[in-house]
DRENZA-653590 format. One record per residue: residue in three letters; z negated, y, x of N, C-alpha, C in turn. Coordinates in steps of 0.2 Angstrom, whole numbers, plus 5000, padded with zeros to 4 digits. Layout:
BEGIN
alaZYXZYXZYX...
***
This chain:
BEGIN
met500049945004500050005000500150075005ser500450115002500350175006499950235003leu499750275008499250335005499450395008phe499350445005499550515008498950545011leu498950555017498350585020498350665019asp497750705019497750765017497550805024phe498050845026497850875033497850955031pro497350995031497251055029497551095034cys497851155032498151205037497651265037leu497351275042496951335043497251405044leu497451435038497751485038497251555039ser497451605042497051655045496751695038gly496051705040495751745035495651725027cys495751765023495851755016496551765014ser497051745018497751755016497951705011lys498451735008498751685002499451675003val499751615002500351595003500851624999ile501351655002501951684998502451634996ser502651595002503151545002503051505008ala503351435007503251385012503951355013ala504151325019504851295020504751255026trp505051195026505051135031505751155035cys505651145042506251145047506551075045val507251075046507651015044507750965050val507650995056507750965062507150935065glu506550965064505850945066505350945061pro504850905061504250915056503750975057ile504151035055503751095057503851125050cys503251155047503251185040502951255043ala503451305039503351375040502951405034phe502451445034502151485029502151555029ser502451595025502351665024501851685020thr501251725023500651745019500651825019asn500151835014500151905013499651955018asp499651925024499351965029499851975034his500451985032501052005036501251955041cys501051895040501151835046501651775043ile501951745048502351685046502051635051ser501651595049501251535053501751465052phe501651425058502051365059501451315060tyr501651255057501151205058501551125058leu501251085062501551015062501250975057glu501650915057501450875050500750855050glu500350855055499650845053499150905054gly499450965051499051025051498951055057val499251045063499251065069499551135071ser499251195072499551255072499951275078leu500551295077500951325082500751395084glu500151395088499951465089500451515091arg500851495097501351535100501951555097cys502051525091502651535087502351585081arg501751605080501651635075501951715075ile502251735070502551805069502251855064leu502051915068501751975064502252035064arg502152065058502452125057502052165052lys502352235052501852275048501952265040ser502352215037502452205031502452125030asp502352105023502452025022503152005022ala503151945024503751905024503951885016thr504351915013504351895006504951835004ala505351815009505751755008505851725015ile505951665017506151635022506551575022ala506951555026507451495026507551475033trp507551405034507751375040508451365041his508751375046509451365048509551295047pro510151265044510251195043510251145048thr510451165055510451115061510051135067ala509551185066509351215072508551245071lys508151245075507451275075507451355074val507851365070507951445069507751465062ile507351515060507151535054507351605052ala507651615047507751695044507151705039ala507051775041506451795037506751865033gly506551885027506651945023505951965022trp505952035023505252065023505152115018gly504552135015504452185010504652245011asp504752275018505052345019505752335019gly506052285017506852275017507252245023ser506752245028507052215034507252135034ile507752125039507952055040507852035046ser507551975049507551955055507651875056val507851855062507951795063507551765070trp507251715070506851695075507051625078asp507051615084507251555087506551515090leu506351455088505751425090506051375095ser505951395102506151355108505651335112pro505651285116505251265120505151305126leu504551315130504451355135504851335142ser505051265142505351235147506051205144ser506451205148507151165146507151105146ser506651065149506550985148506550965141glu506650905140506550875133505950865131val505750885125505050885123505050835117ser504450805118504250755112504050795106pro504150765100503850805093503150805094arg502750775098502050765097501850805103asp502250835106502050895111502250965109leu502550975103502751025101502251085101ala501751075099501151125098501051155106asp501151125111500951155118501551185121thr502151185118502751195122503151255118leu503051255111503551295107503251375106ser503851415107503551485105504251515102ser504051575099504551605094504851665098thr505551675097505851735100506351765095cys506251825094506751865089507451865092ile507851845088508551855091508951885087phe508751915082509051965078508652005073thr508752065072508352115067508752165064asp508752185058508952245054508452265050ser508352335051507952375047508152425043ser508852415041509152465036509052465029gly508652405027508652405019508052435018gln507852455010507352495008506952455003ala507252404999506852374994506652304997pro506152274994505952204997506352154995ile506552125001507052055000506752004996arg507151984991506951924986507251864989thr507851854992508151804994508451795001val508251755005508851735010509051665010met509651655012509951585011510551575016trp510451525020510951505024511551465020asn512151465021512651425018512651355021pro512951305018512851235021513151225028ser513551265030513851255037513551305042ala513051345040512751395044513151445047thr513651465044514051525046513951585042arg513651585037513351635034512651645032leu512451695032511651715029511751755023val511451745017511451795012510851825011ser510751895011510051915009510151955002ala509751954998509751994992509052024991asn508952094988508352114987508252134979asn507652164978507452174971507852224967ser508152264971508752314967509352294966gly509552224969510252204967510752214973ala510552234979510952244985510952184989ile511552164990511752094993512052105000leu511752075005512052075011512352015014ile513052005015513251945018513351955026trp513051915030513051905037513451845040lys513851865045514151815048513651785054ala513551715054513051685059513451655064asp513251665071513551625076513151565077asn513351525083512951455083512251465085arg511951525088511251515090510851555083gly511151585078510851605072510951675073gly511251715078511351785078511851815072leu511651865070511951895064512451955065ser512951965062513352035061513452045054leu513452095052513652115044514252105043phe514452065038515152055035515352095029lys514852095025515052145018514352155015gly514352215011513752225007513952235000ile513652224995513852214989513252244985ser513352274978512752284974512952264967ile512452234964512652214957512252244951gly511952284954511552334949510852304946ser510652244948510052214944509752164950gly509052164950508752124955508852054954val508952014961509151954961508551914960thr508551854956507951804955508051744958cys508651714959508751654962509551644964ala509751604968510351594971510451514973val511051494973511251424975511951434977phe512151394983512751384986513151324982thr513751324982514151274979514351234986pro514451164985514751124991515451164995leu515451145000516051175004516751165001ser516751104997517351084994517651134989leu517151164985517251204980517251284981gly517151294988517051364989517551404989leu518251384991518851434991519451394988val519851434988520651414986520851364992gln521051314989521251254994521751285000thr522251334999522651345004522351385010asp521851415008521451445014521051405018ala521351365023521051325027520551345031leu520651405034520251435039519651455035ala519651485029518951505025518651435024gln519051385022518651325020518251305025gly518451305031518051285037517451325039leu517451395036516851435037516251425032ser516451415026515751425021515951395015ser515451415010515551395003515451464999ser515551454992515451514988514651514984leu514551564982513751584980513751604973phe513151574969512951594963512351634963leu512351684960511651724960511451744952gly510851734951510551754944510151814946thr510051854939509751924939509251924934arg508851974935508251994930508552014923arg509152044923509352054916509752004913gly509851934917510151874914510851864915ser511151904921511951894922511951844928val512551814927512651764933513251784937his513151784944513751824948513951774952tyr514651764953515051724959515251764964ile514951744971515351774976515751724981asp516251734982516751694987516551704994asp516751664999516651685006516951735008leu517451765005517851835007517451895004gly516851885001516451934998516651964992arg517051934988517351964981516751934977val516551984972516051964967516351974960ser516051934956516251944949515751914945glu515651944938515051924934515451874929val515151814929515451754925515051744919gln514551754918514151744913513551794911thr513351804905512751854904512351804898leu511651794900511251754895510751794893gly510651854894510251904890509451894892ala509351854897508651844898508551844904tyr508051854908507851834915508051774917ile508351764923508551694925507951664930asp507651614928507251594933507451544937his507851494935508151444940508951424939met509151404945509851384945509951324950leu510351274947510451214952511151194951phe511451164956512151144956512151074955phe512551054949512650984948513250964951glu513350934957513950924960514450874957lys514050824955514450764952514950794947lys514750844943515150864937515350944940ser515250954945515551024947515251084942arg514651074941514251124935513751164938leu513651234936513051264938512551264932val511951234933511451244928510951294928val510951334923510451384923509951384918leu509351404919508851404915508451474915thr508351494909508151564908507451574906arg507151634906506451644904506351624897thr506851634893506751614886506951544884phe506851494890506951434889507751404887ile508251444888508851424887509251394893leu509451334892509651294897510451284896ala510851324900511551334901511951284906gln512451264905512951234911513551264910leu513751284916514451314917514851274921glu515451254920515951214924516251264929ile516351234935516651274941517351234942arg517851254939518451224940518951224946ser519351194947519651184954520051254956asp520151304951520451364952519851414953cys519251394953518651434954518451474947lys518851464942518651484935517951444933val517551494930516951474927516851464919val516851414918516951404910516251374907pro515951404902515351384899515551324895ile515151264895515251214891514651184888met514051214888513451194884512851244885lys512551254880511951304880511451274875met510851264876510351244872509651274873lys509351264868508551284869508151224871val507751234876507351174878506651184875ser506351124873505751124870505151114874val504651164874504151164877503551184874ala503051144873502451144869502051214871gly502051264868501551324869501951364875gly502551354875502851394881502951474879ser502751514884502751584883503351624886pro503751644884504251694887504051734893glu503351754893503151784899503051744905arg502951684904502851634909503451594911gly503851574907504451534907504251464910ile504651434913504551364916504451374923lys503851354926503651364932504151334937his504251274938504651244943505151184940val505651194943506151134941506451104948cys506651044948507051014954507350954952trp507950934956508350874954507750814955ala507850764951507450704951507850644951gly508550654954509050594954509650624952pro510250594953510850614950510850624943gly510850704942510950734934510350734930ile509750724934509150724931508750784934ile508550824929508150874931507350864929ala506850884933506250874932505850944931ala505450954927505151024925504451024925ala504151074928503351084927503351134922thr503051134916503151174910502351194909gly501851174913501151194912500851134906glu501151084905500851034901500650974904ala500250934900499950874904500550824905leu501150844907501650804908502250834912ile502750794914503350824917503950804912arg504250854910504950844907505550824910leu505850784909506550754912507050764907trp507550804910508250814907508850764910asn509150724907509650684910510250724908leu510650754912511250784910511950744909leu511850674912512350634911512350594904ser511750594902511650554895511550604889asp511350664891511050714886510450694883glu510050654886509350624883508850674888thr508250674884507650704887507050644886tyr506650654891505950604890505450634894ile504850614894504250644898503950584902val503650614908503150564911502550604911thr501950564908501350594908500850594913leu500450634914499850624920499450574919ser499350554912498850494911499150424913ser499850424915500050364917499750354925val499550414929499350404935498550404935gly498250404928497550414928497150474929leu497550524928497350604927497150614920gly496650654919496450674913496950704908leu496750714902497250744897497150824897asp496650854901496450914903496950944908ser497250894912497550924918498350944916arg498550994919499251034918499551034924val500151014923500751024929500851094931ser500751104936500951174940501551174944ser501751124947502351124951502551054952val503251044954503550974955504050974960ala504050924963504550914969504850854969phe505350824972505750754973505950744980asn505750684982506050664988506550614987pro507250634988507850574987507850534991leu507550524997507550475001507150414999gln506550434997506050374995505950374987arg506350424984506350424976505650434974phe505250474977504550494975504550554972leu504250564966504250624962503450644962ala503350704965502650734965502550784961ala501950794958501750854953501050874955gly501150944955500450974958500151004951thr499550994950499151014944498651074944glu498451104939498151164940497451144942asp497151084942496551074945496451044952gly497051044955497051034962497150964964ser497450924959497650854960498450854962ile498650804965499450774965499550714963ala499950714958500150654954500750634958met500950564958501550534961501850484958trp502550484956502850424954503450404959arg503650334958504150314962504650284957phe505250314958505850294954506050224955val506050174951506150104952506850084948gly507150124945507750114941508250114945lys508950104943509550094947509950154946tyr510150184952510450244952511250234950gln511450174952512150164950512350164943his511750144938511750144932511850224929met511450264933511450334930512150364932cys512550344937513050384939513750354935cys513650314931514350284928514650344924asp515350334925515750384921516050354914asn515950284912516150264906515750274900gly515250314901514850334896514250274895lys514250224899513750184897513250174902asn512650154900512050144906511850204910thr511950264907511750314910511050344909gly510750304905510050334903509550314907thr508950354908508450324910507750334906thr507250304908506650314902506050324908ala505550334904504850344908504650274911asn504950224909504750164912505050144919asp505550194920505850184927505550224933trp504950254930504450294936503850254935glu503750224942503150184944502650224946ala501950224943501450264945501250254952met500950294956500850284963500050314963pro499650304968499050334968499050404968ser498650444964498550524965498050534970ser498150594972497750614977497550694976thr497150724981496950794980497250834987ala497350894985497550944991497151004990cys497151054995497051114995496251124993gly495851074995495251084993494951044987gly495551024983495350984977495151034971asn495251094972494851144966495251194964ser495851204966496351254964496951234963ser497351274959497951254956498451244961ile498951184961499351184966499951214964asp500151274966500751314964501351304968leu501251264973501851264977501951194980leu502551154979502551084983503251084985ala503351054991504051044995503950984999trp504550944999504550895003504850905009gly504650875015504950885022505350845023pro505750845030506250805032506050735033gly506550695032506350625033505850595027gln505350555029505050515024504250535024gly503950545019503250545018502950605020leu503250675020502950725021502950785016leu502450815014502350845008501950905010val502150975008501751035008501451055002ala500851075002500551094995500151164997ala500251214993499951274993499651294986ala498951324987498651344980498551424981pro498551464976498451534976497851564979asn497251524981496751544983496751554991gly497351534994497451535000497451475004gln497251425001497151355005497851315005ala498051285010498651245010498551185014ser498951135012498851065015499551035016leu499550995022500150945023499950875022leu500350845018500150775016500650735019ser500350685023500850635027500750575025glu501150535023501150465021500850415026thr500450365025500250315029500250255026val500350205029500250135026499550105028leu499250085023498550055024498549995028his498249985034498449925038497949875038arg498149815039497749755039498049705046leu497449675048497549635054497049575054leu497349525058496849465060497049455067cys496449465071496449445078495849405079cys495949345083495349305085495149285079asp494449295078494049285071493949335067val494249395070494149465065494649475061gly494449495055495049515050494749595049ala495349645048495149705047495649725041ile495349765037495749795031495549865030gln496049915031495949985030495849995023leu495350035021495150045013495350125012ser495250165016495450235015495750265021thr495750335021496050375027495550365033asp494950355032494450355038494050295038ser494150245034493750185034494050115034val493750065038494049995039493549945037arg493649905033493249845032493349785038leu492849765041492849715045492449645043glu492849595045492449535043492549475049arg492049425049492249375054492249315050gln492549265054492549195049491849165050ser491349185053490749165051490349195045gly490649255042490449275036490149355037ala490049365044489749435045490349485043ser490049545041490549605038490149665040ala490549715039490349785041490849835040leu490649895038491149945037491149995042leu491750005044491950055050492050125047ala491750185050491950245047492050285053ala492650315054493050345059492850425058asp492950455063493050535063493750565062ile494150515062494850535062495150505057ser495750535054496150505050496550445053ile496550395050496850325054497450315052arg497950315058498650315056498950245060gly498450215065498550155068497850115069leu497950045070497350005070497449945074ala496949925079496949865083496249845084val496249775084495549745085495649685090ser495049675093495049625097494349575095ser494149535099493549495096492949535097arg492949585101492249635103492349705101his493049735100493149805100493649815094val493649875092494149905086494349975089leu495049985089495250045091495750075085val495550135084495950175078496250245082trp496850265079497050315081497450355076asn497750415077498150455073498750495076gly498850475082499450525085499250575089gln498550605088498350655091497550635095lys497150595092496650565096496550495095ala496150455098496050385097495250375098gln494950325095494250315095494150245095val493650225099493550145101492850125098phe492750075095492150055092492049985095glu491249975096491049905097490749865092trp491049805090490749765086490749685087ser490349675092490349615095489949555090tyr490049495092489849435088489049445086asp488749465091488049455090487749515086met488149565084487949615080487949605073gly488249555071488149535064488449585059asp487949605053488249645049488149715051asn487949735057487749795059488349835059lys488249905058488849955059489149965065pro489749955066490149965073489950035076leu489850025083489550075087490150115090pro490250185089490750225093490650225100ile491050195104490850195111491350235116ala491850275113492450315117492850345111lys493050415114493450445110493950485115phe494650495114494950525119495650555115ser495950605118496650625116497150575118ser497650575113498150535115498750535110thr499350545112499950555107500350495107ala500150435110500450375109500650355102arg501250335102501550315095501350235093ala501050205098500850145096500350115102met499750075100499350045104499249985102ala498849935107498649875106498049865110leu497649805108496949805112496949725114arg496649715120496549645123495849645128asp495349635125494749625130494549705131glu494549725137494249785139494949835141thr495549815139496149845140496449885134ile496749935134497049965129497849975131tyr498349955128499049955129499350015124arg499650065128499850115123500550145126ala501050145120501650175121501650245121ser501950275127502050355128502650365131asn503150385126503850395129504250335131asn504450335138504750275140504350225144val503650235143503050205147502550165142val502350105145501750075141501250085147glu500750125145500150135150499650075148leu499350055153498750005153498050055154cys497550055149497050105150496450065149asn495850085152495250065150495050095143leu494350065141494150085134494150165133asn494050205139493950275139494650315138gly495150265139495850305139496150325146ile495750305151496050315158496450275160val497050295162497650255164497550215171arg497550145171497650115177498250085179gln498650075175499350045177499950075172lys500550075174501050085169501650045170met501950025164502649985165503150025162thr503650035166504150085165504650055162phe505050085157505650045154506250095155ser506850075157507350115158507650145152glu508150185153508450225148508850175144gly509150125146509550075142509150025139glu508450015142507949975138507750005132gly507650085133507450115127506650135128ser506450175123505650195123505250145118pro504650115121504350075117504050105111thr504150075105503950095098503350055095his503349995096502949945094502549895099leu501949885099501549845103501149795099asp501049725102500649675099500349635104val499849605103499449565108499349505104asn499449445107499249385104499049345110gly498349335111498149295116498249325123gln498649275126498749315134499449345134phe499749355128500449385128500549455125leu500849495128500949565124501749565123ala501949585117502649595114502649675114val503249695117503449765117504249775113ala504249805108504949825104505049895106thr505649905108505949975109506350005104asp506550065105506950105099507650085100thr507950045105508650015106508649945103gly508049925100508149855097507949795102leu507649815108507549775113506749745112ile506749675113505949655113505849625120lys505349635123505149615129504449585128leu504449525132503649485131503449485139phe502749495139502349495145501749445144lys501549415150500949375150500549425154val499949435152499549485154498749465156thr498749395158498149365160497949395167arg498449415171498249435179498349505179arg498249545185498049605186498849645184glu499349615186500049635186500349595180pro500549635174500749595169501449565171lys501649505168502249465172502749465165gln503349485166503749485161504149405160leu504149385154504449325153505149315152
***
């Protein structure tokens, strides 16, 4: 079973989170806060102190570059800036060492704006950056390979921008303009007065629809080439984008929300699969709209064991793992896994496109941000099992998925029960509960010792046969960024970069086994009696006999 560990982010002072965004290429989360700061954290809540950005106004919008550790920021004073997060040295850096090596460098700034920036957004190919402010002024910037900007065109649409979405590259421009196709895609903008505007890569703008109410959300339905728009008055509209770039309204409906208030609107929406929109409406449930089958259904918080008084305040979906997460007003995070079949949802013959609440399997719920404040922001990170949560009281958490471990070695069995506890049992019947000072991401046992680690620190406990049911004794604690460890008698084997280190119980290295570039870097270690098995990231498995001082490869 997997479990999401809560790693609090210690933001400065009494600051409140304005927005949060994950870097695409590294597990780095950026927070903009109301103390004029952008802070950066690794996946286990480790702060990147050298990367912190401070100015005289708040960062009102942030966006990561699609292919680099580069972030664009729009500020409350109308300024635009781009920052590069680079290592202090040119040598290759392990993701676990980023906290000590990264620093931020400003590579572009423009201070000509007047109104607060509402939106900054890179296009999919990272050749354009679009910024829009509260007064309706839009700037389109050309971007170079490093993220540096030069102004391409300025546009005014006369109403404050509320949301924006890019279309895929294939829909961006007329097919005969091959050069422009290689550069970018086109953009849709929603405004306060309810108008929808279309801007192509050449900077040409046109108003394509007026819905008469504040536009809260826009999504692009790529399979059907449709723009989905949701207004403050609960109108859901679909606009079809045809091959000649004409925009044609094809559907408009009023969505049902119990107790819905036009002043509040629908808090959050996201795609929850092909053609399925999940919405956080402030109810004790998530509403799902299937645009392929024109059906709606709900998934309730009670299905994951939360009370009827809980209310959903945010929602986010991870398409890689098919996890749907919902933040609640009382500080809980509910989670479901989609167990239906996507191929049925994507049929074009009109059959088997429906999904139901039964397709969502309940997962263990958790808490974040202290567990006592509304989770108003949720966003999944790159890869698998990374989730950021933020509350209006200034608390923020990074949640990282871990698998609860279980091991059997010699006469000792170990089962991880929670983030920091392990149940130990011997064949003789003796048992004990181990409580660690760290969140456990890895576990190893021998007949006399137990080793736990989390990628930053490791802790060693003694639990010998004659201790019976007594609590294991902590005997050592040391820092280690090793990705895998194993334990045999008084020796710890740990994988670090392209080396397997042999350490004593205090983490002091005594020997090293080096692996060549062709062999790859060790990723998994396991000890069985007098043998050590090492698996590398190139698919190689090497076996060693470790009964003597020098390990002997078999």
